[in-house]
C-alpha positions as CSV (number, residue, x, y, z in Angstrom):
1,M,21.5,-90.6,-97.0
2,G,21.6,-94.5,-96.7
3,M,22.4,-97.3,-98.7
4,T,20.2,-98.1,-101.6
5,T,17.9,-101.1,-101.3
6,E,16.6,-103.0,-104.1
7,T,13.1,-105.0,-104.1
8,D,10.0,-106.0,-106.3
9,L,7.4,-104.3,-104.2
10,V,7.2,-101.9,-101.4
11,V,4.1,-101.8,-99.3
12,I,3.3,-98.3,-97.3
13,G,1.3,-99.6,-94.4
14,S,0.7,-102.7,-92.4
15,G,-3.0,-102.4,-92.0
16,I,-5.2,-105.1,-93.4
17,S,-5.3,-103.8,-97.2
18,G,-1.5,-103.4,-96.9
19,M,-0.9,-106.8,-95.4
20,V,-3.0,-108.5,-97.9
21,A,-1.5,-106.8,-100.7
22,A,2.0,-108.1,-99.5
23,V,0.8,-111.8,-98.9
24,T,-1.1,-111.8,-102.6
25,A,2.2,-110.6,-104.3
26,A,4.5,-112.9,-102.1
27,E,2.6,-115.6,-103.4
28,G,3.3,-115.2,-106.7
29,G,7.4,-115.1,-105.9
30,T,7.2,-111.2,-105.5
31,K,10.2,-110.0,-103.0
32,V,8.0,-107.4,-100.8
33,I,9.0,-104.8,-98.3
34,V,6.5,-103.8,-95.9
35,F,7.1,-100.1,-94.1
36,E,5.2,-99.3,-90.9
37,K,5.7,-96.0,-89.4
38,Q,4.3,-97.2,-86.0
39,R,6.1,-99.7,-83.7
40,S,3.5,-102.1,-83.9
41,L,1.6,-103.8,-86.8
42,G,-2.3,-103.3,-88.1
43,G,-3.0,-100.0,-87.1
44,T,-6.9,-99.6,-86.9
45,S,-7.4,-103.1,-88.5
46,N,-6.7,-104.6,-85.3
47,F,-10.4,-103.7,-84.0
48,F,-12.7,-104.5,-87.0
49,Q,-14.9,-107.8,-86.2
50,G,-16.1,-108.7,-89.5
51,T,-16.4,-108.0,-93.2
52,F,-18.8,-107.9,-96.3
53,A,-19.1,-110.8,-98.6
54,V,-21.9,-112.0,-101.1
55,E,-22.3,-115.2,-102.5
56,S,-19.8,-117.0,-100.2
57,D,-19.9,-120.7,-99.3
58,M,-20.9,-119.7,-95.6
59,Q,-23.8,-117.9,-96.9
60,R,-24.9,-120.6,-99.2
61,K,-24.8,-123.1,-96.7
62,K,-27.5,-121.0,-94.8
63,Y,-29.6,-120.8,-97.9
64,I,-28.9,-116.7,-97.9
65,T,-29.8,-115.6,-101.6
66,Y,-28.8,-112.0,-101.4
67,S,-26.6,-111.7,-104.8
68,R,-23.8,-110.1,-106.1
69,D,-26.1,-108.2,-108.5
70,E,-28.2,-106.9,-105.5
71,A,-25.1,-105.7,-103.6
72,F,-23.9,-103.9,-106.5
73,K,-27.5,-101.9,-107.2
74,S,-27.5,-101.3,-103.8
75,I,-24.2,-99.7,-103.3
76,M,-24.6,-97.7,-106.3
77,D,-28.2,-96.6,-105.7
78,Y,-27.0,-95.4,-102.3
79,S,-24.1,-93.5,-103.7
80,H,-26.7,-92.0,-106.5
81,W,-23.9,-93.5,-109.1
82,M,-21.2,-91.1,-107.9
83,A,-19.2,-94.2,-106.8
84,N,-17.1,-95.6,-109.8
85,P,-19.2,-98.6,-110.9
86,R,-16.6,-100.7,-112.3
87,L,-14.2,-100.5,-109.2
88,V,-17.9,-101.3,-106.9
89,R,-18.5,-104.3,-109.1
90,A,-14.8,-105.5,-109.0
91,I,-14.8,-105.5,-104.9
92,V,-18.5,-107.1,-105.0
93,N,-17.5,-109.6,-107.3
94,E,-14.0,-110.6,-105.5
95,S,-15.6,-110.6,-101.9
96,A,-16.5,-114.2,-101.8
97,D,-13.5,-115.9,-103.0
98,T,-11.7,-113.5,-100.7
99,I,-13.3,-115.2,-97.6
100,D,-12.2,-118.5,-99.0
101,W,-8.7,-116.9,-99.2
102,L,-8.6,-115.4,-96.0
103,Q,-9.7,-119.2,-94.3
104,K,-6.6,-120.8,-96.0
105,Q,-4.5,-118.1,-94.3
106,G,-5.8,-119.1,-91.2
107,V,-8.6,-116.8,-90.3
108,V,-11.5,-118.4,-88.4
109,F,-14.9,-116.8,-89.4
110,I,-17.7,-117.2,-86.9
111,D,-21.0,-117.1,-89.0
112,A,-22.5,-114.8,-92.1
113,T,-24.7,-112.9,-90.0
114,I,-26.5,-109.6,-89.7
115,N,-25.5,-106.7,-87.3
116,M,-28.7,-104.3,-87.9
117,P,-32.5,-105.1,-88.7
118,N,-34.1,-105.6,-91.8
119,S,-30.4,-106.1,-94.0
120,P,-29.0,-108.9,-95.7
121,N,-26.6,-111.3,-94.2
122,T,-23.5,-110.0,-95.6
123,Y,-21.6,-109.5,-92.5
124,H,-18.9,-112.3,-92.0
125,A,-18.1,-112.2,-88.3
126,I,-14.5,-113.1,-87.2
127,K,-13.2,-115.0,-84.4
128,G,-11.0,-112.4,-82.6
129,A,-11.6,-109.6,-84.5
130,G,-9.2,-107.8,-86.6
131,E,-5.8,-108.5,-84.5
132,T,-6.1,-111.9,-85.2
133,V,-6.3,-111.5,-88.9
134,I,-3.1,-109.5,-89.1
135,K,-1.5,-112.1,-86.7
136,E,-2.3,-114.7,-89.1
137,L,-1.4,-112.8,-92.3
138,T,1.9,-111.7,-90.6
139,I,2.6,-115.3,-90.2
140,R,2.1,-116.3,-93.9
141,A,4.3,-112.8,-94.8
142,K,7.2,-113.9,-92.9
143,E,6.9,-117.4,-94.2
144,K,6.8,-116.1,-97.9
145,G,9.9,-113.8,-97.1
146,V,8.2,-110.6,-96.9
147,D,10.4,-108.1,-95.2
148,I,8.5,-106.2,-92.6
149,R,9.9,-102.9,-91.1
150,L,8.5,-101.1,-88.3
151,S,9.3,-97.7,-86.9
152,S,10.1,-96.9,-90.6
153,P,7.9,-94.5,-92.1
154,V,8.0,-93.7,-96.1
155,K,8.6,-90.1,-96.9
156,S,8.1,-89.9,-100.8
157,L,8.1,-91.5,-103.8
158,I,10.4,-91.8,-106.6
159,K,9.4,-91.6,-110.3
160,Q,11.3,-91.9,-113.2
161,G,10.0,-90.9,-116.3
162,D,6.1,-92.1,-116.2
163,R,6.9,-94.9,-114.0
164,I,7.2,-95.3,-110.2
165,S,10.7,-96.7,-109.2
166,G,10.8,-96.7,-105.7
167,V,10.4,-94.8,-102.2
168,I,12.6,-92.7,-99.6
169,A,11.9,-94.4,-96.5
170,E,13.4,-93.8,-92.9
171,I,15.1,-96.8,-91.9
172,D,17.1,-96.7,-88.6
173,E,16.6,-93.0,-88.3
174,E,18.3,-92.6,-91.6
175,E,16.6,-91.6,-94.9
176,T,17.4,-94.6,-97.5
177,E,16.4,-95.1,-101.1
178,V,14.5,-97.9,-101.8
179,G,14.3,-99.2,-105.5
180,A,10.9,-100.9,-106.3
181,K,9.0,-101.9,-109.4
182,A,6.0,-101.2,-107.7
183,V,4.4,-99.6,-104.8
184,V,1.4,-100.0,-102.7
185,I,0.2,-97.0,-100.7
186,A,-2.1,-98.4,-97.8
187,S,-1.3,-95.9,-95.0
188,G,-4.8,-95.4,-93.7
189,G,-6.2,-92.2,-94.6
190,Y,-5.8,-88.8,-92.9
191,V,-8.3,-88.8,-89.8
192,N,-5.7,-87.5,-87.4
193,N,-4.6,-84.5,-89.7
194,K,-6.4,-81.3,-88.3
195,E,-5.6,-79.2,-90.9
196,W,-7.0,-81.6,-93.9
197,I,-9.9,-82.5,-91.5
198,K,-10.8,-78.6,-91.6
199,K,-9.9,-78.2,-95.4
200,Y,-11.7,-80.9,-96.6
201,S,-14.7,-81.3,-94.4
202,G,-15.2,-78.4,-92.2
203,F,-15.0,-80.3,-89.0
204,D,-12.5,-79.4,-86.2
205,L,-10.8,-82.2,-84.5
206,G,-11.6,-82.4,-81.2
207,I,-14.2,-80.2,-80.7
208,N,-16.9,-81.5,-83.3
209,L,-15.3,-84.5,-84.5
210,F,-13.7,-87.2,-82.8
211,P,-11.3,-89.8,-84.0
212,V,-11.5,-93.3,-83.0
213,G,-9.2,-96.1,-83.1
214,N,-6.9,-94.1,-85.2
215,I,-3.1,-93.0,-84.4
216,D,-1.0,-90.5,-86.7
217,K,-3.1,-91.0,-89.8
218,M,-2.2,-88.0,-91.7
219,G,-2.6,-88.8,-95.0
220,D,1.0,-89.4,-95.8
221,G,0.3,-91.8,-98.7
222,I,-2.2,-89.6,-100.4
223,R,0.2,-86.9,-100.2
224,M,2.8,-88.7,-101.9
225,A,0.7,-90.1,-104.5
226,W,-0.5,-86.5,-105.4
227,E,2.9,-85.3,-105.4
228,V,3.9,-87.8,-108.3
229,G,0.6,-86.5,-110.4
230,A,-2.3,-88.6,-108.9
231,A,-5.7,-87.4,-109.2
232,E,-7.9,-86.7,-106.0
233,E,-11.1,-88.8,-105.4
234,G,-13.5,-88.8,-102.4
235,I,-11.4,-86.9,-100.2
236,N,-14.0,-85.6,-98.2
237,V,-15.7,-89.0,-97.8
238,M,-15.5,-89.8,-94.1
239,E,-17.0,-92.9,-91.8
240,L,-19.0,-91.0,-89.1
241,Y,-20.8,-92.7,-86.4
242,R,-22.7,-91.2,-83.1
243,V,-21.5,-92.1,-79.9
244,A,-22.7,-91.0,-76.4
245,P,-20.6,-90.4,-74.2
246,V,-17.0,-89.4,-76.0
247,A,-14.8,-88.5,-73.0
248,P,-11.4,-90.1,-71.3
249,E,-13.1,-91.1,-68.3
250,F,-15.4,-93.8,-70.1
251,A,-14.0,-97.0,-71.3
252,M,-14.8,-97.4,-74.9
253,G,-18.1,-99.8,-75.0
254,C,-18.8,-99.2,-71.6
255,Q,-22.5,-99.9,-70.6
256,L,-23.1,-95.8,-70.6
257,E,-22.1,-95.8,-74.4
258,L,-24.4,-98.8,-75.0
259,A,-27.4,-96.9,-73.2
260,G,-26.7,-93.7,-75.2
261,A,-26.8,-95.5,-78.6
262,Q,-30.5,-96.9,-77.8
263,P,-33.4,-95.5,-80.1
264,D,-35.4,-93.7,-77.3
265,L,-35.6,-89.9,-77.3
266,W,-32.7,-87.7,-78.7
267,V,-32.5,-83.9,-79.0
268,N,-30.2,-81.4,-80.5
269,Q,-28.7,-78.4,-78.4
270,R,-31.9,-76.6,-78.4
271,G,-33.7,-79.4,-76.9
272,E,-35.4,-80.3,-80.2
273,R,-35.9,-84.0,-81.6
274,F,-33.6,-84.1,-85.0
275,C,-34.4,-87.6,-86.2
276,D,-35.9,-90.9,-86.2
277,E,-34.0,-92.4,-83.6
278,S,-33.8,-96.1,-85.0
279,I,-31.6,-94.9,-87.4
280,G,-29.0,-95.7,-84.6
281,F,-29.3,-99.2,-85.9
282,Y,-27.1,-97.8,-88.9
283,D,-24.0,-96.3,-88.3
284,S,-23.0,-94.2,-91.1
285,T,-26.7,-92.8,-91.2
286,V,-26.6,-91.7,-87.7
287,G,-23.7,-90.1,-87.8
288,N,-24.5,-87.9,-90.7
289,A,-27.5,-86.9,-89.0
290,N,-25.4,-86.0,-85.8
291,A,-22.9,-84.2,-88.1
292,R,-25.5,-81.6,-88.7
293,Y,-25.1,-80.4,-85.4
294,R,-21.1,-79.2,-85.6
295,K,-21.5,-75.9,-84.0
296,D,-21.3,-77.1,-80.6
297,G,-20.6,-80.7,-81.7
298,Y,-22.9,-82.8,-79.7
299,T,-26.6,-84.1,-79.1
300,F,-28.4,-85.6,-76.5
301,S,-29.6,-89.1,-75.5
302,L,-32.4,-89.0,-73.1
303,M,-34.1,-91.3,-70.8
304,D,-36.1,-91.9,-67.5
305,D,-35.7,-94.3,-64.9
306,S,-38.3,-96.4,-66.4
307,I,-35.8,-96.8,-69.6
308,L,-33.0,-97.1,-67.6
309,Q,-34.7,-100.1,-65.8
310,R,-35.9,-101.9,-68.6
311,M,-32.0,-101.7,-70.1
312,V,-31.2,-103.3,-66.8
313,H,-33.3,-106.0,-66.5
314,F,-34.7,-106.7,-70.3
315,G,-31.7,-105.6,-72.1
316,I,-30.7,-103.4,-75.1
317,D,-32.5,-103.0,-78.4
318,K,-29.4,-102.2,-80.2
319,G,-26.2,-104.3,-80.4
320,V,-22.6,-102.8,-80.2
321,G,-20.2,-104.9,-81.6
322,Q,-20.3,-108.9,-81.7
323,A,-20.2,-109.1,-77.5
324,N,-23.0,-106.6,-76.9
325,Y,-25.7,-108.5,-78.4
326,P,-29.5,-107.1,-78.6
327,G,-31.2,-108.3,-75.4
328,F,-27.8,-107.4,-73.5
329,K,-28.5,-106.5,-70.1
330,L,-26.9,-103.4,-68.7
331,T,-26.6,-104.8,-65.1
332,N,-23.5,-102.4,-64.6
333,L,-25.2,-99.5,-65.9
334,E,-26.5,-97.6,-62.5
335,K,-23.1,-98.0,-61.1
336,E,-21.4,-96.1,-64.1
337,I,-23.8,-93.6,-63.8
338,K,-23.4,-93.2,-60.3
339,S,-19.2,-93.0,-60.7
340,A,-19.5,-90.5,-63.5
341,L,-21.7,-88.1,-61.4
342,E,-19.1,-88.6,-58.2
343,T,-16.2,-87.6,-60.8
344,S,-18.6,-84.5,-62.1
345,S,-18.3,-85.7,-65.3
346,K,-20.2,-83.1,-67.9
347,E,-20.9,-85.9,-70.5
348,I,-23.9,-87.1,-68.3
349,S,-26.8,-85.1,-66.6
350,V,-29.5,-86.3,-64.1
351,A,-32.5,-84.1,-62.7
352,D,-35.8,-84.6,-61.2
353,S,-37.8,-82.8,-63.8
354,I,-37.5,-82.0,-67.8
355,E,-36.9,-78.4,-67.2
356,E,-34.3,-79.2,-64.6
357,L,-32.6,-81.5,-67.3
358,A,-32.9,-78.5,-69.8
359,Q,-30.9,-76.0,-67.4
360,K,-28.1,-78.6,-66.9
361,I,-28.0,-79.5,-70.7
362,G,-28.0,-76.0,-71.8
363,A,-31.4,-76.4,-73.7
364,D,-34.5,-73.9,-73.3
365,P,-36.5,-75.4,-70.8
366,A,-39.8,-74.6,-72.8
367,V,-38.3,-76.1,-75.7
368,L,-37.2,-79.5,-74.2
369,K,-40.8,-79.9,-72.2
370,A,-42.7,-79.2,-75.2
371,T,-40.5,-81.9,-77.3
372,A,-41.0,-84.2,-74.4
373,E,-44.6,-83.9,-74.3
374,E,-45.0,-84.2,-78.0
375,Y,-42.9,-87.5,-77.9
376,N,-45.0,-89.0,-75.3
377,S,-48.1,-88.3,-76.8
378,Y,-46.7,-90.0,-80.1
379,C,-45.6,-93.2,-77.7
380,E,-49.4,-93.0,-75.8
381,K,-50.8,-93.4,-79.4
382,G,-48.4,-95.8,-80.9
383,H,-47.7,-93.4,-83.7
384,D,-44.7,-91.0,-84.4
385,D,-46.5,-88.2,-86.1
386,L,-43.0,-86.5,-87.0
387,F,-40.6,-89.0,-87.9
388,A,-42.1,-92.0,-88.4
389,K,-40.3,-94.1,-85.9
390,D,-41.4,-97.7,-85.5
391,P,-43.9,-98.1,-83.0
392,S,-41.6,-100.8,-80.8
393,Y,-39.3,-98.2,-79.9
394,L,-41.7,-95.6,-78.7
395,R,-41.3,-95.6,-75.0
396,S,-42.6,-92.4,-73.0
397,L,-40.4,-90.4,-70.5
398,K,-42.4,-89.8,-67.5
399,G,-39.6,-89.8,-64.3
400,S,-39.1,-89.7,-61.8
401,K,-35.3,-89.3,-63.1
402,Y,-34.5,-88.0,-66.2
403,Y,-31.1,-88.4,-67.8
404,A,-29.2,-87.1,-70.6
405,I,-25.9,-88.3,-72.1
406,R,-23.8,-86.2,-74.5
407,A,-23.5,-87.9,-78.0
408,R,-20.4,-86.8,-80.1
409,T,-19.8,-87.2,-83.9
410,V,-16.9,-89.6,-84.2
411,C,-15.0,-90.7,-87.3
412,L,-13.9,-94.3,-87.6
413,G,-11.8,-93.2,-90.9
414,T,-11.5,-91.4,-93.9
415,M,-12.3,-93.1,-97.0
416,G,-10.7,-91.7,-100.2
417,G,-8.2,-89.2,-101.5
418,T,-6.3,-91.1,-104.4
419,K,-8.3,-91.9,-107.5
420,I,-7.8,-95.6,-108.7
421,N,-9.6,-97.8,-111.4
422,E,-10.9,-101.1,-111.1
423,N,-7.6,-102.6,-111.4
424,I,-6.5,-100.7,-108.0
425,E,-4.0,-98.7,-110.4
426,V,-3.9,-95.2,-109.2
427,L,-4.6,-92.6,-112.3
428,D,-3.4,-89.2,-112.9
429,K,-5.3,-86.0,-113.6
430,K,-5.8,-87.0,-117.3
431,D,-7.2,-90.7,-115.9
432,V,-4.2,-92.5,-117.4
433,V,-2.3,-95.1,-115.1
434,I,0.7,-94.0,-113.2
435,P,2.5,-97.3,-114.1
436,G,3.7,-99.1,-110.8
437,L,1.5,-97.1,-108.2
438,Y,-1.7,-98.9,-106.7
439,A,-3.6,-97.4,-103.6
440,V,-5.8,-99.4,-101.5
441,G,-8.2,-99.1,-98.3
442,F,-8.8,-95.7,-96.8
443,D,-6.2,-94.0,-99.5
444,A,-8.3,-95.0,-102.0
445,G,-11.3,-92.9,-103.3
446,G,-14.1,-93.9,-105.5
447,M,-15.8,-96.6,-103.7
448,Y,-18.6,-94.7,-101.9
449,G,-19.8,-91.6,-103.6
450,A,-20.3,-88.9,-101.1
451,S,-21.0,-91.1,-97.8
452,Y,-20.5,-94.6,-96.5
453,P,-23.5,-97.2,-97.1
454,I,-24.0,-99.5,-94.5
455,K,-27.4,-101.1,-94.3
456,N,-27.5,-103.4,-97.2
457,S,-23.5,-103.9,-97.0
458,S,-22.3,-104.2,-93.4
459,G,-18.6,-104.8,-93.4
460,L,-18.0,-103.1,-96.6
461,A,-15.3,-100.7,-95.3
462,S,-13.0,-104.1,-94.2
463,S,-14.2,-105.5,-97.1
464,F,-13.0,-102.9,-99.5
465,A,-9.5,-102.7,-97.7
466,I,-9.3,-106.5,-98.1
467,N,-10.5,-106.7,-101.4
468,S,-8.5,-103.7,-102.9
469,G,-5.3,-105.3,-101.3
470,R,-5.9,-108.7,-103.0
471,I,-6.8,-107.1,-106.7
472,A,-3.8,-104.9,-106.4
473,G,-1.5,-107.9,-105.4
474,R,-2.8,-109.9,-108.3
475,N,-2.5,-106.9,-110.7
476,I,1.1,-106.3,-109.5
477,L,1.9,-109.8,-110.4
478,K,0.6,-109.2,-113.8
479,Y,2.6,-106.0,-113.9
480,L,5.9,-107.7,-112.8
481,G,5.4,-110.6,-115.5
482,K,4.8,-113.0,-112.4
483,S,1.5,-114.3,-113.6
């Protein structure tokens, strides 16, 4: 055991929730150490592109009137009131002030906007995405004396009596006892933990569920909280999404992926249509729909030459990210398809007939033909008798080439595990606060109920991470007698 170190606050993890908590606490004069087990800062937080807020100054300037009350009700209704209402209200109420606070830290917001149809403008897009936010917060943290330790995983919490009194961390490859009056768990969930994913969700990583943008998220913080008596909440909640294709030969955000996301004809492994494809505008909704097909772990996005040429010359309906907006033309799509076929990728199939396409994707030719004929009949009359899809997205498939892109269920993160209250304090199995212990972001449960809401609260995952960090930091100051 190495030499003992003393501090006021230990933060486990350098993602957005942990860094926000660290800076907030340091602003009040708290001595803070941030332990990050990776060799670089930020983790998954480097990739987010915007965050949720309501009643912000940016929204007021655009006469956006969507209110905190409306947002609260929407989130709670989506969860069927399975979410913790006091926690949800605290996050919603905090969100606008947090935009102002981030701007003071040097974060630049582009716009208060929308990234899906028929939804309120809650999405506050960030210039440079999450990586720039982490950089700005790191600068502020260092200015305020925060000690940031890379390649230094925390192994366990120390508890004396009923209170947290520190951690055991691996510093310079040696386990060291670090005394602390408070600890924030911000380790980012467990999406890379095959055993936990199987146990809590029934999925098999790499077979019917694929983690995206996450490295070595093993549930360290959740495990440590449980070891000192924390209660469990929301351990099986995940942020799911449907992506076509998912394979090493395809770059994330490639034009073939954009084509696979469009609301044309989608079928399951049997060749049957399985949803109103326009739910693809709402990430977690389409992720949930795709997750029903976990036996083989995939579905298919179908198109023909006419649909392909429409995307090339007139652009896409569904934008993906800030760069690939609706109307973006897939001028490189044909080249990407040709390259995939030349490398014998199994993620895309091309055929001269629907029956031949069915054979290539392993579906029953009679079933897929019947599905295509039924779908084409809906397109011709302008009404989807089966799933009532918006007629704007009803486009027939009639050849002369047919394409199928394999679509997988991906996970952007697990979204719970440790039970907290509206002050972000960790609770034990009797709902009693464990003094000095806080859990934020993907390590904390109670915000979502059973599934991540998206339509009226775009950017809520990053917002919960940021605002839970802010609230934790302020309450740590109170706990330490510094406010």
